[in-house]
N, C-alpha and C positions, 0 to 999 in steps of 0.2 A: 504494500500500500504506500502511495506517495505520502511524504510528510504532511503536505497541506491537507490532503484528504483525511489523514489520521487525526490531525488537530481539529478539523471540522467535525469529524465524527465524535471526538471526545467532547467538544463544546456542546454538540447537540444532545449527547447523553447526559452531560451535566445539567443542561437546561431542563430536560425532561425530569431528571431526578429531583431537581429543586422545586419543580412545579407541582409534583404529585407525591403523596405519601404511599401510594399504591403502585407497585411495579407490575405491569402486565407483560409477561414474557411472550415473545412471538413463538409460533409453533416450531420454528427451526431450533430454538433454544430448548424448548420442552422435550424435544426428541433426542437431546444429547445425553450422554452417560453421566452418572453421578460420580464426582471425583472428590477425594479428600486428601489434601496436601498439608504437610507440616512445614512451616517456614522458620528457618534459623534467622536470628537477628543479632546485631552487634550491641543491643541496647538493654539496659535494665528497665523493668516495668515502671519504676518510679518516675521515669522521664516521660510524661504523658504527651509531649510534643513529638519526640523522635520515635519512641516505641509506639506512640499513638499514630504516627504516620503509617507504620506497618499495619496496625489494626484498621485504620481507615481504608487503606488499599484493599485489605482482605474483605472488609464489609462491602465495598463497592463491587468487587468481583462477584460476591455472592448475590448482590442485588441485581446485577446485570445478567446473571445466568439463572434467575428465578430460584436461587438456592441450590442449584445442582452442582456447582463448583465451589467447594468450601476450602478455604485456606486458613490455617490456624497459626498465627505468629507465636513464637516462643522466645523468652528472654535469652540474653547472652549466657552461654554456658550450658544451656539445657540440651540443645542439639549440636552445638559447635561452640568452641571458644569465640569470644567476641571478635578477635582479630583474625579468625580463620573461617569466616562464613564463605568467602569465595572458594577456599579449598574444599569445603564440604560440598558445595554445589558442583564444583568441577569433578569431584570424585563420585558424585551421584549418591552420597549418603543422605542428602536431602535434595528435593527437587527444586527448591526455591529459597532465596535468602533476601534479606534487607540489610544493607550495609553502606559504607562509604568507600569508594574505590581507592582513595589515596592510602588506605591501610595496606595496599598490596603493591606499592611501588617497588618493593624488593623482588616481586615476581615479574613485573614489567613497569618501568617508569612511566610509560604512556598512560597507565591507568589513572594517574593523577589528574589528567585533564577531564575525566568524568566527574570529578568532585570539584577540586579547586587547586590552583597553583599560586605561589606568591606573586602579588601584583597582577592578578588576573582580572576576570570579568565580574561585572555586577550580575545580579539575578536576571535582569532582563537581557543583558548581553549573552549570558550563558545559555539561556533558553533560546535566544535567537540563533546562536551558533549550533546548538544541538538539534533543534527542530527545523530551522529554515536554512541553515548552512550545511556544512558537511560533517559536523561534529559527531552526531549519533551514528551516522553511517560508518565513519572511519573507526570509531571506538568499537562498534559491533564487529567490524572485521577483525580487529585485534583480539577481542574476547573470543570470537569463534575459533580463530587460529591457535591461540595460546592456551585457552582454558576450556574449549567446548562449551561455552556459556553465551547466552544472549542477555542483554540488560536493557532496562528502561528507566529513565529519570523518574523518581518517585518521592521527591521531597527536597526542601532547601531551607537553610537556616537564615539566609541573608547575610549581611556583613557581620562577622563575628567580632567579639572583643579580643583584646591582645594578651589576655592571660593574667594569672595571679602570681605575685612575687612577694617574698618575705622582706625584701629590701628594695629601695629605689634603684632604678636602672636609668642612668642619665647618659652614659657613653658606652661605646663598644667595649672599652676596657672593663666596665662594670659587669659585662656578660662573661668574662673569662672565668672558667672553672665552675659555672653554675650547672646544676643538674635540672633539666626541664622535661616535662612531659609534653611532647608535641609530635604528631604524626606527619607523614607525607613529605613533600618537597620543602615545606616550611621547616621541618626538622633538619633537612639537609642544609638549608641556609643557616640556621642557628649553629649547626656544627662548624660551619666555616667561620662563624663569629666567635668561636671558642667555647660553645656550650656543649655539655655532655647530654645527649638527647636520649630519652626513653619513650617508647610507645606503650602506654598503659591504658587498658579499657576504662571507659567512663566511670563505671561503678567502683573502680579501685583507686581513683585519683585522690579522693579525700584522705584515705588512709596513708597514701604515699606522701602527701603533703604534711600530714599530721606527724608522721614518724621521721620525717627528714629524708626519706628515700629520694625525694626531689625537692628542689628549692623553689621551683616555679612550675606552673602547669596552666595549660589552656584547655577549654572545653568548647563552649558555644557562645553564650551571652547571658545577660542578666537573669532571664527566667529559669533556665536550667542551672546556672551556676549558683543561684540563691537556693534552689531546691537541694543541691548537692552540698551546700554548707561550706564552700571554700572560704568564705569571708571569716569563718571562725578560726582558721589556721594560717591565713595569709592576709596582709593588710592592704597591699597596693594592687590596684586593679587597672591594668593598662589597656589602652585603645589606640588605634584600631587594630584588628587582627589582619594586618596587611597580607598575610599568607592565605587568608580565606575571605575574599570579598563576597562570595556567595557560593558556598559548597553545596553541590547537588548530592543527594542520597539516591540510591537506586535499588530496584529489585533485580536480582540476578537469577536466571533460570537455566538449569542444565539443558543443553541444546538437544539432547536426545529426548528429554521429557517434553520440551517445547514442540518439537516436530510431531510428537504423538497427539498433541492437543487438537481437538476440533477447531476449525477456523473461528467459530463463534467465540470459543473460550480464549483464543489468542487475541481477538479483538477486544474482549472484555478486559484482559490484562492491560493492553495498551491504553484503553480509556481510563481504567481505574488508576493506573500509574500517573497519567497526565493530571487527573483530578488531585491525586495525593501530592503531586509536585506543587500545585497551587495552594492546596489547603494548608500544608505545613508552613509555608511562608506566611500566609494570612494569620495563622495561630501565633507565630513568633512576633509578628508585627503588632498584634493585638495585646500581647502579654509582657513584652520586654519593658515597656515604659514603667508600669507599676512595680515590676521587680527591681528595676534600677532605683526607684525612689526608696524602696525598702532597704536596699543595700547602702544607700547614702545615709539613711536614718540610723543604720547599724554602725556607722563610723568608717565605712570603707573609703579609702583615699583614691580618687581617680587620677590617673596620670596619662598623659599623651606621650607616645614614643617620640624621642628627640629626632630632629632632622638628621643628626649624625648617624643614628642607628638605622633610620629609614634609608639613607643614601648607601650605607654599607651593605644593608640587606638587599637592596635592589641590584647593586653591582654583583653581589655573590649569586643571586638568583639567575641573572642573565648568563653568568659564566657557567653555572650548572646546566642550564638549558642547552648551551652550545656544546658542552661536554657530552651530554646524553645524546644529542643529535648526531654527534660524530661516532658514537658507539652503537646506537640502536636504531635500526631502520624504521621500526614502527613509531618510535618516539619522534624521529625526524619528520615523518610523513604527517603525523597529527600536529606536531608543533608548528610546522610551516603553515599549515592551513589555519590553525588557531591564531597564530601571530598576525597573519594577513587580515583575518576577519576582525580581530581586536583593533588593529590600527584603523580600519575603515569605520567601525562603530564608535571608537573613541572620538573621532572627529565630530560626529553628530552629538554624542552624549556630552562631550566636553564643551560644545558650543551652547546648545539650548537647554539640555537637562541640568547641567551644572549651574547655569545662570538662574534657572528657575528655582533650584534647590537653595541657592545662596539667598535669593529674595525671600523664599518661604521660611527658611530655617535660620537665617542670619539675624544679626542684631536689629531690633525694631526700635 
């Protein structure tokens, strides 16, 4: 199905679902088999936004198939370790998973583009590249070849915060020797700046900060971070998360299982994933403001990353991209397309959108 046709289908399905509380399945769906899948996720159930994204996706698949195709999400660790969901789906031990692709840059650095890379795209740019550019097509080619998996965007957090630190970080020198929880290519950049990087599942970050296993950690933003209690063990809250301007989450499906699905169920998955992608972003946008107010009231000290750190991080990120492009043909192919698309859309967003946001959110 063409991308535009897919998005049109998803939009029509979403409109029908919003307009009526009763779903009337067409005969073609009612004639399909009953399927029950277990879904591995990378999230604890306590995070009702991210884990809730997997639940929302599963609910929509059930609704779109008149309850004949049931997918049951499970929290991190039950079906697969939080950072090994792709491995489980690839091996076929579970048919489907919900995770963040940048957890798997060690398997293929190109996977990072499915979530976010340092100094990357906004939510709208990312969606434009994935759906209307070549992004999803290129990434699905990589996943099929390397993992025997097909994936669909199914969530986004928007611009993330820059992490929790036990002490102030003003210069690159202040980063030297720090131990920090941060995944993906953002972690690779921090390594270049002298940080010892660890990739710890979300449900284990608080304990790592509390015990001193790490000196700093990033997760998502105010709503999730307040729920996880990071403010109780780290005082300084930095922004912005320049390595995650708008990380996409995804559903990953074993390609053998995907090919066995009836066409109607494949279309239900595509539509449900597209809805989940929008729904998660809306939930975060609706909830982050109140959570940030609570954190401020609790005495959290907000700090903006210094220009020195931003400049050093950007330089390191670009060097890393060039190195990967020289070593990995898949990364090079995706990166070159991504870079061209970003430059073109930056010109538009940097002109009109930036001006509008400065007017709306600037000093009054």
